[in-house]
Backbone bond lengths (Angstrom), bond angles and torsions (degrees), N, CA, C in turn:
res aa  C-N    CA-C-N  psi(-1)  N-CA   C-N-CA  omega(-1)  CA-C   N-CA-C  phi
1 X - - - 1.452 - - 1.518 109.94 -
2 X 1.297 116.40 171.54 1.458 122.69 -178.48 1.526 110.05 -78.57
3 X 1.350 116.29 128.28 1.462 121.19 179.03 1.519 113.23 -96.22
4 X 1.326 116.47 -27.33 1.455 119.31 -176.21 1.507 111.74 -159.80
5 X 1.326 115.39 171.77 1.452 120.23 -178.43 1.518 110.89 -150.05
6 X 1.303 115.32 152.69 1.454 120.82 167.48 1.526 108.04 -76.85
7 X 1.327 114.86 153.94 1.460 121.13 178.69 1.524 106.44 -147.10
8 X 1.332 117.30 139.65 1.455 120.15 -176.57 1.516 110.00 -140.45
9 X 1.318 115.41 143.22 1.459 119.87 -178.21 1.530 110.60 -75.21
10 X 1.313 116.68 -38.48 1.457 123.48 168.50 1.519 107.36 -141.05
11 X 1.326 116.32 142.42 1.458 119.77 178.05 1.521 109.36 -77.71
12 X 1.327 116.40 138.53 1.458 120.93 -173.05 1.529 113.94 -70.33
13 X 1.328 117.78 -28.86 1.462 121.33 -176.52 1.529 109.51 -105.72
14 X 1.313 116.87 104.02 1.460 120.89 -176.35 1.525 112.77 -63.77
15 X 1.324 117.80 -24.06 1.459 120.77 179.46 1.527 111.32 -68.82
16 X 1.332 116.84 -23.72 1.459 121.37 -175.26 1.524 113.87 -95.20
17 X 1.300 117.47 -27.50 1.466 119.58 -165.45 1.526 113.38 -84.14
18 X 1.328 114.86 143.72 1.464 122.01 170.35 1.526 110.33 -111.75
19 X 1.322 117.29 2.58 1.477 119.47 -169.48 1.527 115.53 -126.67
20 X 1.310 119.83 -2.28 1.469 118.98 -177.01 1.525 112.78 -59.92
21 X 1.324 117.02 -40.42 1.472 118.97 179.38 1.523 110.79 -63.98
22 X 1.327 116.64 -31.97 1.468 120.41 -179.96 1.524 111.11 -74.93
23 X 1.345 117.34 -49.36 1.464 118.70 -175.93 1.526 111.70 -70.74
24 X 1.330 117.67 -24.94 1.470 119.53 174.54 1.523 111.09 -62.50
25 X 1.344 116.84 -23.89 1.459 122.14 179.80 1.526 112.69 -96.84
26 X 1.334 117.92 0.19 1.465 120.21 176.73 1.525 109.52 -64.71
27 X 1.313 116.65 135.31 1.457 121.58 169.11 1.526 108.66 -84.90
28 X 1.315 116.55 171.09 1.471 120.39 175.81 1.525 110.04 -58.38
29 X 1.329 116.92 -39.44 1.462 121.19 179.72 1.526 110.85 -63.76
30 X 1.320 117.00 -38.10 1.468 120.23 179.44 1.523 111.15 -67.49
31 X 1.330 117.74 -37.96 1.466 119.47 175.80 1.527 110.45 -62.54
32 X 1.316 116.41 -41.12 1.466 119.46 177.39 1.524 111.02 -63.47
33 X 1.326 116.95 -40.26 1.463 120.74 178.02 1.525 111.32 -63.74
34 X 1.324 116.21 -36.76 1.463 119.73 179.49 1.524 110.71 -64.96
35 X 1.316 116.38 -39.54 1.463 120.27 177.33 1.524 110.21 -65.69
36 X 1.336 117.08 -43.00 1.465 120.51 176.71 1.532 110.77 -57.83
37 X 1.309 115.26 -41.19 1.467 121.93 -179.82 1.530 110.88 -60.74
38 X 1.313 116.48 -41.47 1.459 121.16 178.26 1.524 111.09 -67.61
39 X 1.321 115.92 -41.69 1.460 120.10 -179.73 1.527 111.73 -62.23
40 X 1.325 116.61 -33.38 1.468 121.14 -179.08 1.519 113.05 -58.43
41 X 1.336 116.93 -29.72 1.469 119.13 -177.68 1.529 111.50 -103.17
42 X 1.331 116.08 19.65 1.459 120.00 171.05 1.505 116.28 92.65
43 X 1.330 118.16 5.64 1.466 120.11 177.86 1.527 109.20 -70.71
44 X 1.317 115.37 130.51 1.469 121.13 -175.16 1.527 113.46 -114.55
45 X 1.320 116.84 -27.50 1.458 121.37 -177.38 1.521 110.38 -116.59
46 X 1.333 116.30 134.10 1.452 122.34 174.35 1.518 108.28 -117.87
47 X 1.315 116.03 134.96 1.458 121.44 175.59 1.522 107.35 -118.01
48 X 1.318 116.43 108.12 1.466 120.46 177.37 1.523 107.35 -75.83
49 X 1.316 116.59 116.14 1.463 120.11 -173.50 1.517 111.99 -57.36
50 X 1.324 117.47 -46.60 1.463 119.88 178.05 1.517 109.24 -158.95
51 X 1.326 115.44 152.79 1.466 120.77 177.43 1.522 111.73 -108.04
52 X 1.329 115.71 2.85 1.462 121.44 174.79 1.521 108.19 -149.05
53 X 1.320 115.26 151.13 1.461 120.41 -178.10 1.521 109.21 -157.81
54 X 1.317 115.42 135.48 1.467 120.88 177.70 1.530 111.91 53.05
55 X 1.340 114.36 42.56 1.465 123.33 174.14 1.528 113.15 65.55
56 X 1.327 115.79 28.60 1.448 122.25 172.72 1.521 109.22 -135.87
57 X 1.318 116.06 149.42 1.454 121.93 -177.29 1.526 110.78 -100.83
58 X 1.331 115.85 151.43 1.465 120.71 176.58 1.534 112.49 -93.52
59 X 1.312 117.17 -1.57 1.471 121.31 179.34 1.530 107.91 -132.95
60 X 1.323 118.64 161.74 1.462 120.28 177.83 1.529 110.28 -60.95
61 X 1.323 116.79 115.09 1.460 121.53 -170.65 1.520 111.58 -138.61
62 X 1.331 115.30 150.09 1.455 121.35 172.63 1.526 111.24 -95.81
63 X 1.323 115.65 -6.80 1.469 120.25 -177.14 1.515 111.22 -83.24
64 X 1.338 116.83 -41.43 1.453 122.61 -179.46 1.526 109.45 -140.39
65 X 1.331 118.26 154.19 1.471 119.80 174.41 1.524 110.82 -65.35
66 X 1.317 115.40 161.78 1.467 120.98 -171.62 1.526 111.73 -91.24
67 X 1.338 115.26 144.89 1.460 121.65 173.05 1.532 110.12 -63.94
68 X 1.313 116.17 146.55 1.455 121.69 175.79 1.528 108.88 -88.55
69 X 1.322 114.57 80.74 1.467 121.78 176.82 1.520 108.18 -123.87
70 X 1.315 116.39 163.70 1.473 119.87 -172.95 1.530 112.32 -68.71
71 X 1.343 117.47 -40.31 1.467 120.08 -178.91 1.525 110.32 -66.14
72 X 1.320 115.92 137.40 1.454 120.50 179.59 1.517 111.65 -76.21
73 X 1.338 116.31 -39.30 1.467 120.66 178.39 1.529 108.87 -152.76
74 X 1.327 117.52 80.94 1.463 120.10 -178.32 1.527 113.24 -64.23
75 X 1.333 117.01 -26.66 1.465 119.40 177.69 1.526 110.01 -65.41
76 X 1.324 116.52 -45.69 1.463 120.61 176.36 1.529 110.01 -59.60
77 X 1.343 116.33 -44.24 1.467 120.38 -178.29 1.522 111.75 -60.05
78 X 1.339 116.92 -43.16 1.466 120.86 -179.52 1.518 110.84 -67.65
79 X 1.323 117.33 -45.31 1.469 120.44 -179.75 1.530 111.15 -64.19
80 X 1.316 116.69 -40.72 1.462 121.44 -179.55 1.524 110.39 -64.71
81 X 1.329 116.66 -47.67 1.463 119.91 -179.90 1.520 111.17 -66.67
82 X 1.318 116.92 -37.08 1.465 120.23 177.50 1.524 110.91 -63.16
83 X 1.322 116.17 -38.09 1.460 119.42 178.74 1.531 110.71 -65.46
84 X 1.316 117.19 -41.66 1.471 120.26 177.43 1.526 110.68 -59.12
85 X 1.323 115.71 -33.82 1.464 120.60 -175.85 1.526 113.40 -97.56
86 X 1.334 115.97 8.10 1.467 121.16 179.27 1.522 111.93 57.28
87 X 1.310 115.29 42.70 1.460 122.35 177.72 1.530 109.69 -102.08
88 X 1.338 115.25 163.99 1.458 121.89 178.07 1.533 108.68 -111.28
89 X 1.327 115.73 140.84 1.462 120.38 -177.83 1.525 109.82 -124.06
90 X 1.338 115.12 129.27 1.458 121.98 168.45 1.530 106.37 -99.87
91 X 1.313 116.61 122.20 1.456 121.19 -177.35 1.529 108.96 -92.11
92 X 1.325 116.31 117.54 1.462 121.18 -178.28 1.519 111.25 -76.40
93 X 1.321 115.95 109.82 1.454 120.79 -173.75 1.524 110.25 -92.13
94 X 1.259 115.94 85.89 1.456 127.88 179.32 1.506 105.36 179.67
95 X 1.309 119.19 176.46 1.459 123.14 -4.50 1.523 107.17 -100.54
96 X 1.329 116.14 123.27 1.459 120.70 -176.88 1.518 112.34 -101.17
97 X 1.328 114.46 16.56 1.447 122.83 171.98 1.513 107.24 -148.83
98 X 1.304 116.91 -150.84 1.452 123.29 178.25 1.525 108.94 -80.72
99 X 1.326 118.11 112.69 1.467 120.54 -174.41 1.525 112.42 -63.23
100 X 1.327 117.43 -21.82 1.468 120.06 179.81 1.525 112.21 -80.78
101 X 1.315 117.05 -6.68 1.464 121.55 -177.76 1.525 110.12 -128.91
102 X 1.325 117.51 79.13 1.467 119.32 -177.60 1.521 113.79 -61.00
103 X 1.336 117.54 -27.22 1.461 118.91 179.61 1.527 111.40 -61.06
104 X 1.338 116.98 -27.50 1.449 120.39 176.42 1.524 110.76 -61.51
105 X 1.330 116.08 -39.97 1.467 120.50 178.66 1.523 111.38 -67.24
106 X 1.329 116.90 -24.57 1.466 120.93 -178.27 1.526 111.82 -85.16
107 X 1.338 117.03 -30.48 1.461 119.80 -166.89 1.529 114.49 -121.22
108 X 1.311 118.66 -26.76 1.460 121.36 -175.69 1.529 109.75 -78.15
109 X 1.325 116.40 121.42 1.463 120.59 -175.19 1.524 112.06 -62.83
110 X 1.327 116.60 -36.23 1.472 119.84 -179.70 1.522 111.00 -65.05
111 X 1.329 116.61 -44.16 1.468 120.87 -179.61 1.524 110.46 -68.25
112 X 1.315 116.60 -39.97 1.472 119.76 179.14 1.523 110.87 -63.87
113 X 1.322 116.81 -41.75 1.462 120.38 179.21 1.528 110.60 -68.17
114 X 1.317 116.14 -38.59 1.462 120.80 177.26 1.533 110.30 -62.22
115 X 1.323 116.29 -41.11 1.465 121.12 178.40 1.523 110.73 -63.39
116 X 1.317 116.40 -44.63 1.471 120.59 179.19 1.527 110.64 -61.23
117 X 1.332 116.14 -45.10 1.468 119.88 179.96 1.525 111.17 -63.33
118 X 1.332 116.56 -37.13 1.461 120.39 179.23 1.523 111.38 -66.72
119 X 1.329 116.50 -41.59 1.466 119.96 178.67 1.533 109.99 -61.52
120 X 1.327 116.14 -42.26 1.470 119.79 177.19 1.526 110.38 -62.21
121 X 1.325 117.07 -44.41 1.456 122.01 -179.15 1.522 111.13 -62.88
122 X 1.336 116.55 -44.06 1.468 120.82 179.86 1.522 110.92 -63.89
123 X 1.324 115.90 -41.28 1.462 119.79 179.71 1.528 111.34 -64.15
124 X 1.327 116.27 -42.94 1.464 120.26 -178.16 1.527 112.31 -69.74
125 X 1.324 116.58 -39.35 1.466 120.24 -173.73 1.515 114.45 -88.06
126 X 1.339 117.45 -25.04 1.463 120.26 -173.97 1.535 113.39 -129.85
127 X 1.317 116.78 -3.23 1.460 120.47 -173.72 1.515 115.24 -65.37
128 X 1.328 117.91 -16.06 1.463 120.52 179.45 1.531 113.01 -77.44
129 X 1.316 116.82 -14.88 1.468 119.26 177.11 1.531 109.69 -66.43
130 X 1.311 116.28 128.94 1.466 119.67 175.08 1.520 111.23 -66.65
131 X 1.324 116.45 -23.21 1.459 120.25 179.10 1.526 112.44 -75.41
132 X 1.342 117.81 -17.50 1.466 121.79 179.69 1.525 107.48 -74.63
133 X 1.318 115.05 90.84 1.472 121.10 -172.10 1.527 112.21 -85.85
134 X 1.337 115.52 -30.72 1.454 117.19 -178.16 1.515 111.90 175.18
135 X 1.336 114.55 -163.42 1.458 121.67 -176.17 1.530 110.74 -119.06
136 X 1.312 113.98 148.75 1.466 122.06 171.18 1.521 107.02 -114.67
137 X 1.352 116.06 133.96 1.462 120.77 179.49 1.528 108.80 -99.67
138 X 1.363 117.48 104.35 1.460 120.21 -170.01 1.528 115.82 -86.08
139 X 1.332 117.51 -9.95 1.466 118.97 177.84 1.525 108.63 -77.81
140 X 1.319 115.64 93.95 1.464 121.16 -168.76 1.523 112.30 -99.47
141 X 1.316 115.07 144.70 1.449 122.58 163.69 1.524 106.87 -123.23
142 X 1.301 116.01 144.23 1.449 119.32 -178.78 1.519 112.35 -78.96
143 X 1.311 114.70 161.85 1.456 120.74 169.85 1.528 106.78 -63.38
144 X 1.321 116.41 133.16 1.458 120.92 -172.27 1.530 112.35 -81.86
145 X 1.330 115.07 174.20 1.465 120.62 -176.83 1.520 112.54 -63.74
146 X 1.338 116.78 -21.83 1.467 118.84 176.53 1.522 112.11 -80.21
147 X 1.371 116.49 0.59 1.456 120.99 175.54 1.508 115.63 88.61
148 X 1.337 117.43 8.95 1.459 120.84 -175.46 1.527 111.42 -130.72
149 X 1.335 115.38 169.22 1.455 120.99 178.77 1.528 110.05 -77.97
150 X 1.335 118.29 141.86 1.472 120.49 172.62 1.525 110.21 -64.45
151 X 1.316 117.14 140.79 1.458 120.26 -178.09 1.517 111.48 -62.48
152 X 1.340 116.78 -33.02 1.464 119.82 178.99 1.522 111.46 -60.59
153 X 1.313 116.33 -37.30 1.462 120.30 178.41 1.525 110.56 -70.26
154 X 1.313 117.00 -42.60 1.469 120.85 178.52 1.525 109.82 -58.28
155 X 1.327 116.29 -45.73 1.468 120.11 -179.54 1.531 111.02 -63.31
156 X 1.324 116.64 -38.74 1.469 121.15 177.89 1.525 111.17 -62.17
157 X 1.325 116.42 -45.92 1.463 120.61 -179.96 1.529 110.50 -62.18
158 X 1.309 115.90 -43.39 1.467 119.82 178.90 1.529 111.50 -61.27
159 X 1.330 115.93 -42.16 1.455 120.01 179.62 1.525 111.32 -64.97
160 X 1.338 116.14 -44.36 1.470 119.47 179.44 1.528 111.19 -65.64
161 X 1.322 117.13 -39.57 1.465 120.12 176.24 1.531 110.30 -58.26
162 X 1.328 115.55 -41.30 1.466 120.09 -179.99 1.522 110.93 -63.63
163 X 1.336 116.77 -44.28 1.470 120.16 176.51 1.526 110.32 -57.87
164 X 1.339 115.30 -47.98 1.459 120.53 -176.22 1.518 111.70 -59.58
165 X 1.318 116.73 -46.11 1.459 119.99 -174.07 1.518 112.03 -77.47
166 X 1.334 117.00 -15.62 1.465 119.79 172.57 1.524 110.55 -66.19
167 X 1.334 115.81 -38.45 1.466 120.54 -173.84 1.531 113.52 -103.87
168 X 1.322 117.14 -28.51 1.465 122.09 175.43 1.528 107.90 -135.07
169 X 1.315 117.42 85.29 1.469 121.04 -172.13 1.528 114.77 -56.86
170 X 1.332 117.41 -28.18 1.462 119.91 -176.90 1.526 113.18 -94.86
171 X 1.307 117.41 2.47 1.464 120.42 -177.03 1.525 111.53 -65.94
172 X 1.316 115.74 135.73 1.458 122.09 173.57 1.526 109.05 -87.45
173 X 1.322 116.47 157.10 1.466 119.31 -178.61 1.526 110.32 -129.95
174 X 1.329 114.60 148.14 1.468 122.91 -172.30 1.518 110.44 -136.70
175 X 1.346 115.70 141.83 1.453 121.99 167.95 1.521 108.36 -128.53
176 X 1.344 116.22 159.41 1.471 121.15 -179.48 1.527 109.11 -137.60
177 X 1.322 117.35 75.10 1.466 120.77 -173.00 1.525 113.83 -73.14
178 X 1.343 114.11 155.18 1.459 120.32 171.85 1.535 108.60 -104.86
179 X 1.318 116.54 -176.55 1.466 119.68 -174.37 1.515 112.07 76.85
180 X 1.320 116.52 22.67 1.465 122.41 -173.31 1.526 112.25 -57.96
181 X 1.310 117.13 -39.71 1.472 119.25 -176.29 1.521 112.77 -72.45
182 X 1.342 117.75 -6.84 1.464 120.43 177.18 1.527 112.56 -98.51
183 X 1.335 117.20 -4.57 1.463 120.36 -176.17 1.532 111.54 -61.97
184 X 1.326 115.30 133.83 1.470 121.86 172.64 1.522 105.92 -115.51
185 X 1.314 117.61 92.12 1.467 120.89 -171.95 1.534 113.23 -79.17
186 X 1.327 114.94 66.10 1.453 121.90 178.47 1.528 109.83 -93.16
187 X 1.329 116.73 -166.75 1.464 120.09 -177.98 1.521 111.65 -62.52
188 X 1.330 116.99 -37.08 1.470 120.05 177.55 1.525 110.24 -62.46
189 X 1.317 116.47 -41.28 1.466 121.48 -179.96 1.525 110.09 -63.23
190 X 1.324 116.84 -44.65 1.465 121.41 178.25 1.523 110.05 -60.43
191 X 1.336 115.85 -41.85 1.461 120.59 178.76 1.524 111.26 -62.66
192 X 1.335 116.89 -38.51 1.461 120.27 178.29 1.523 111.51 -65.57
193 X 1.316 116.95 -41.38 1.464 120.26 177.47 1.527 110.78 -58.93
194 X 1.315 115.74 -43.61 1.459 119.69 179.55 1.522 111.48 -67.03
195 X 1.336 115.89 -39.54 1.469 119.98 -178.46 1.524 111.45 -62.99
196 X 1.322 117.09 -37.82 1.463 120.23 -178.83 1.518 112.48 -63.06
197 X 1.321 117.11 -31.77 1.461 120.08 -178.52 1.514 112.50 68.35
198 X 1.318 115.91 28.30 1.460 121.32 -178.21 1.520 109.90 -84.62
199 X 1.317 117.36 148.88 1.469 120.22 179.72 1.525 112.45 -86.76
200 X 1.341 116.38 -38.35 1.463 120.11 -176.42 1.528 109.97 -140.05
201 X 1.328 115.39 141.08 1.457 121.62 174.55 1.524 107.61 -125.41
202 X 1.337 116.35 118.62 1.470 121.64 179.17 1.533 107.42 -110.62
203 X 1.317 116.01 98.16 1.461 120.47 -175.31 1.523 111.12 -74.79
204 X 1.331 116.13 134.75 1.453 120.67 173.77 1.533 108.37 -65.44
205 X 1.332 116.31 127.68 1.467 117.67 179.65 1.530 111.83 -78.42
206 X 1.339 116.63 -16.94 1.466 123.58 171.18 1.528 114.11 62.37
207 X 1.328 114.59 27.61 1.469 119.08 174.99 1.524 109.84 -77.54
208 X 1.319 117.24 -47.31 1.459 120.54 177.58 1.516 112.14 -63.68
209 X 1.330 116.63 -32.07 1.462 121.82 179.65 1.522 112.48 -80.61
210 X 1.324 116.99 -1.77 1.474 123.87 176.33 1.528 113.48 62.48
211 X 1.316 116.04 30.28 1.459 119.89 177.02 1.522 112.25 -97.31
212 X 1.323 115.51 -20.83 1.458 121.39 -175.86 1.518 109.24 -135.97
213 X 1.343 116.04 147.61 1.459 121.42 176.15 1.522 109.34 -98.91
214 X 1.313 116.16 150.52 1.460 120.59 -176.86 1.523 111.78 -56.45
215 X 1.325 116.76 -39.31 1.469 119.89 -177.94 1.533 112.55 -67.96
216 X 1.335 117.65 -10.02 1.466 120.83 177.52 1.523 112.51 -92.44
217 X 1.330 117.32 -14.36 1.464 121.06 -172.15 1.525 113.15 -63.64
218 X 1.311 117.10 -40.35 1.465 120.01 -176.28 1.519 111.14 -58.57
219 X 1.306 116.88 -48.90 1.461 120.32 -178.07 1.520 111.22 -66.40
220 X 1.340 116.85 -42.17 1.468 120.83 -178.41 1.520 110.72 -61.64
221 X 1.333 116.91 -49.73 1.465 119.91 -174.52 1.525 112.19 -79.15
222 X 1.313 118.28 -23.98 1.470 120.04 174.01 1.523 109.87 -66.55
223 X 1.331 116.70 -41.20 1.472 119.99 177.04 1.529 110.54 -64.37
224 X 1.327 116.04 -43.60 1.460 119.55 179.07 1.521 111.79 -63.62
225 X 1.319 116.60 -35.86 1.468 121.02 -179.91 1.532 110.83 -58.89
226 X 1.312 116.30 -41.82 1.468 120.58 -179.72 1.524 110.59 -65.04
227 X 1.334 116.01 -41.84 1.465 119.44 179.33 1.523 111.29 -66.02
228 X 1.309 116.48 -40.79 1.464 120.20 -178.48 1.526 111.09 -69.67
229 X 1.300 116.63 -32.32 1.470 119.24 176.14 1.525 109.89 -64.55
230 X 1.337 116.69 -40.97 1.466 120.36 178.23 1.524 111.08 -65.97
231 X 1.338 115.86 -37.15 1.466 120.14 -178.44 1.515 112.69 -80.54
232 X 1.339 117.39 -14.96 1.458 121.05 -178.65 1.516 113.13 73.68
233 X 1.341 116.45 31.69 1.464 121.90 -178.72 1.524 108.91 -122.60
234 X 1.340 118.64 127.53 1.472 120.11 178.76 1.525 111.28 -57.33
235 X 1.324 115.54 148.23 1.462 122.26 178.79 1.518 109.06 -102.08
236 X 1.327 116.03 116.42 1.461 122.36 176.35 1.521 109.25 -113.60
237 X 1.313 115.52 163.47 1.461 120.78 174.55 1.520 109.66 -124.52
238 X 1.315 115.33 143.17 1.465 123.43 170.19 1.530 104.90 -103.33
239 X 1.320 116.17 90.41 1.467 122.37 -171.08 1.522 110.27 -86.47
240 X 1.298 116.20 127.72 1.461 121.40 -174.86 1.529 110.63 -87.45
241 X 1.336 115.65 116.88 1.470 120.29 -177.52 1.527 111.35 -104.82
242 X 1.314 116.00 11.79 1.457 121.02 179.34 1.527 109.97 -104.11
243 X 1.319 114.89 172.14 1.459 121.47 165.74 1.528 107.31 -141.62
244 X 1.296 116.80 151.86 1.462 120.59 177.88 1.519 109.91 -81.53
245 X 1.321 114.94 140.75 1.457 120.58 177.41 1.526 110.95 -64.75
246 X 1.323 116.18 -36.45 1.462 121.82 -179.71 1.513 109.18 -142.05
247 X 1.323 116.04 -124.33 1.454 121.04 -179.61 1.523 110.41 -66.83
248 X 1.337 116.53 140.23 1.460 120.37 -177.76 1.533 110.54 -64.58
249 X 1.317 114.82 145.07 1.466 125.93 175.58 1.524 114.56 74.15
250 X 1.322 117.65 -14.79 1.472 118.68 -178.85 1.531 111.84 -127.07
251 X 1.338 116.99 11.52 1.460 120.63 175.33 1.519 109.07 -130.66
252 X 1.326 116.57 171.94 1.459 121.87 -171.08 1.532 112.79 -68.87
253 X 1.322 114.74 143.96 1.463 121.87 171.93 1.521 108.60 -84.47
254 X 1.341 116.14 124.22 1.456 122.15 -178.31 1.526 109.67 -123.88
255 X 1.336 118.36 160.63 1.470 120.56 177.33 1.522 111.33 -58.86
256 X 1.327 116.55 134.35 1.450 121.08 176.93 1.515 111.60 -73.76
257 X 1.317 116.13 162.75 1.457 121.44 176.92 1.527 109.18 -69.16
258 X 1.341 117.72 131.71 1.456 119.76 -173.94 1.526 112.34 -65.28
259 X 1.318 117.58 -32.95 1.469 119.02 178.00 1.527 110.95 -62.12
260 X 1.321 115.50 -37.61 1.471 119.16 176.03 1.523 110.70 -66.09
261 X 1.325 116.42 -43.40 1.462 120.94 -179.18 1.528 110.84 -64.81
262 X 1.330 116.60 -37.63 1.466 120.34 175.04 1.517 111.39 -57.09
263 X 1.339 116.18 -43.93 1.464 120.55 -179.69 1.527 110.64 -65.26
264 X 1.331 116.91 -37.97 1.460 119.72 176.23 1.527 110.22 -60.22
265 X 1.322 115.93 -48.17 1.467 120.19 -179.59 1.521 111.88 -63.48
266 X 1.322 117.08 -43.93 1.467 120.86 -179.87 1.518 111.29 -59.89
267 X 1.327 116.75 -34.92 1.457 121.10 -179.73 1.517 111.82 -77.00
268 X 1.316 117.16 -42.34 1.458 121.07 -169.37 1.529 114.27 -88.15
269 X 1.321 117.21 -32.99 1.469 119.50 -175.30 1.532 113.79 -56.40
270 X 1.343 119.57 -39.50 1.468 117.92 179.24 1.525 114.27 -70.74
271 X 1.331 118.10 -11.36 1.461 120.89 -173.10 1.522 112.17 -106.80
272 X 1.322 116.69 -47.82 1.471 120.19 -171.50 1.526 111.10 -87.13
273 X 1.326 114.58 162.07 1.463 120.77 179.20 1.523 112.32 -86.50
274 X 1.335 116.17 -22.31 1.459 118.87 -177.18 1.521 109.34 -159.68
275 X 1.345 115.66 141.70 1.461 121.60 -179.86 1.523 109.59 -111.27
276 X 1.328 115.41 112.04 1.452 121.32 167.54 1.526 107.25 -99.32
277 X 1.325 117.10 155.16 1.457 119.44 177.00 1.519 109.91 -125.39
278 X 1.309 114.22 151.22 1.454 121.18 169.16 1.521 106.31 -116.54
279 X 1.334 116.39 106.94 1.439 125.79 -15.40 1.516 107.61 -149.32
280 X 1.316 116.74 158.50 1.462 119.84 177.88 1.527 110.27 -62.60
281 X 1.336 117.11 -50.18 1.457 120.75 -176.95 1.529 110.44 -61.05
282 X 1.309 115.74 124.15 1.449 120.77 178.17 1.512 114.82 88.66
283 X 1.331 116.67 -19.59 1.463 121.41 -176.64 1.526 111.41 -112.75
284 X 1.339 117.45 -27.09 1.460 122.43 176.69 1.523 108.92 -129.80
285 X 1.321 116.66 141.57 1.461 122.41 176.25 1.522 109.61 -144.68
286 X 1.317 115.43 133.06 1.455 119.60 172.64 1.529 108.65 -67.29
287 X 1.333 118.22 128.20 1.472 119.16 178.46 1.529 111.18 -53.89
288 X 1.313 115.76 131.88 1.455 120.87 179.42 1.513 115.11 85.40
289 X 1.343 117.58 0.59 1.456 119.35 -179.07 1.523 111.06 -59.55
290 X 1.316 116.06 143.87 1.461 120.58 176.34 1.523 111.25 -87.34
291 X 1.324 116.69 -2.12 1.469 121.89 178.04 1.527 107.81 -121.27
292 X 1.314 115.18 65.74 1.466 121.14 -174.98 1.527 110.25 -83.21
293 X 1.337 115.86 135.72 1.463 121.11 178.10 1.524 108.54 -143.43
294 X 1.317 117.12 120.32 1.453 120.60 179.40 1.512 112.60 119.58
295 X 1.319 115.50 -151.44 1.464 121.77 -177.31 1.528 110.11 -108.82
296 X 1.310 116.27 164.28 1.461 122.40 -176.05 1.524 112.13 -57.39
297 X 1.326 117.58 -35.88 1.475 121.33 -178.01 1.528 112.93 -61.42
298 X 1.339 116.57 -18.04 1.460 120.36 179.23 1.523 111.78 -63.76
299 X 1.325 117.85 -26.95 1.462 120.87 177.76 1.521 110.79 -68.06
300 X 1.320 117.10 -36.56 1.469 120.47 179.35 1.527 110.57 -67.07
301 X 1.330 116.77 -40.93 1.463 119.02 178.18 1.524 110.09 -62.36
302 X 1.323 116.88 -42.37 1.468 120.83 176.37 1.527 110.39 -58.11
303 X 1.328 116.86 -49.85 1.467 121.83 -176.72 1.523 111.24 -63.48
304 X 1.321 116.96 -43.25 1.468 120.86 178.86 1.522 110.50 -61.35
305 X 1.326 115.86 -43.09 1.459 119.94 -179.01 1.526 111.31 -65.02
306 X 1.325 116.75 -47.47 1.469 120.75 -177.70 1.531 110.77 -64.11
307 X 1.330 117.51 -41.73 1.463 120.27 179.10 1.516 111.70 -60.93
308 X 1.333 116.66 -35.21 1.467 121.23 -179.80 1.518 112.21 -76.39
309 X 1.323 117.51 -41.93 1.456 120.78 -169.34 1.523 114.81 -109.81
310 X 1.322 118.44 0.69 1.466 120.78 -178.38 1.526 113.81 -51.40
311 X 1.338 119.75 -40.66 1.475 118.81 -179.58 1.524 114.03 -61.14
312 X 1.346 117.48 -23.07 1.463 119.79 -177.81 1.525 112.75 -100.09
313 X 1.346 116.50 -3.31 1.459 120.27 -179.79 1.525 109.58 -83.40
314 X 1.319 115.61 122.85 1.458 120.43 -179.28 1.530 109.53 -96.68
315 X 1.336 117.29 122.17 1.468 118.70 179.42 1.522 110.74 -65.60
316 X 1.325 116.00 145.89 1.458 121.00 -179.44 1.526 109.94 -107.00
317 X 1.313 115.31 136.01 1.450 120.02 177.26 1.526 107.46 -123.83
318 X 1.329 116.19 110.98 1.445 121.17 -176.47 1.518 110.85 -99.13
319 X 1.295 116.63 143.39 1.460 120.62 176.51 1.517 110.76 -71.86
320 X 1.342 116.56 -6.70 1.460 120.44 175.38 1.524 111.51 -100.35
321 X 1.323 117.68 6.74 1.470 121.26 -173.61 1.534 112.67 -61.58
322 X 1.321 116.91 -22.95 1.463 119.40 -179.70 1.530 112.21 -88.84
323 X 1.334 115.59 12.36 1.461 120.13 -179.78 1.537 110.20 -127.28
324 X 1.345 115.58 68.56 1.470 117.22 179.73 1.512 110.73 -67.96
325 X 1.351 114.72 162.09 1.456 119.69 178.79 1.526 110.25 -65.17
């Protein structure tokens, strides 16, 4: 079953999204309700894709001006609701530059300093939440054609880890790289994993992106499992539950066919330590939810999933349940 999901206040690529107009109108209470909705079906981990986008912040910040959205502080709302539900949150610390140019985040001194200041600000303002489990580094580079991580990306991850542990020493860190089917998990690859000092790696399975076929997943993730065992790092997957309406990256993200998603889960669950999905928000909706985001078909995907996995979903009872946002 699904252990966690990415969640975003606005989707970065307007060509793909069907829900930005809806989530821009979410109140803080609606964000909390959305988290409750996810918790109901057993989701335990939330990965906030980013807390800033296009040089604006989604929370009250001194680093960047604030987005003009209805919620006053959706980050607080998500962390608060996650705490009530005993969930863990990875806060995506980006994008503090141009999201389409990750190299800027690696090399531009202004963006790097902005990122450091944001991590400090997030730690000071939200670090007391027990649900604040760690950070996600969203400025991604894919695994290259030689089967390994670019050194620039490794250096970026190391730098961000250092920032994080300066202000929140116990914070865990997560990356979700693409190019998964090109990985060559040899000794060099294991060495790179260790060098990064990352706690969790959730590889994009790239099924929704049409880069990989389901029948290839077993071999790809079995090889990665061996490398991660040598490196001492859990193996997670960022499983894509969407499909593109038309051409990839320039058409709408729609709910994937549940039979396809079942096959993804059947293949990956015996191999990986944890299944994250991209993403519940916009792709799945509980029928009747007051915090609806996406298209009508998202309700069917939710219903199909719950009908299949309901027997394995454990209800959560939080001692904070009587303190809604």
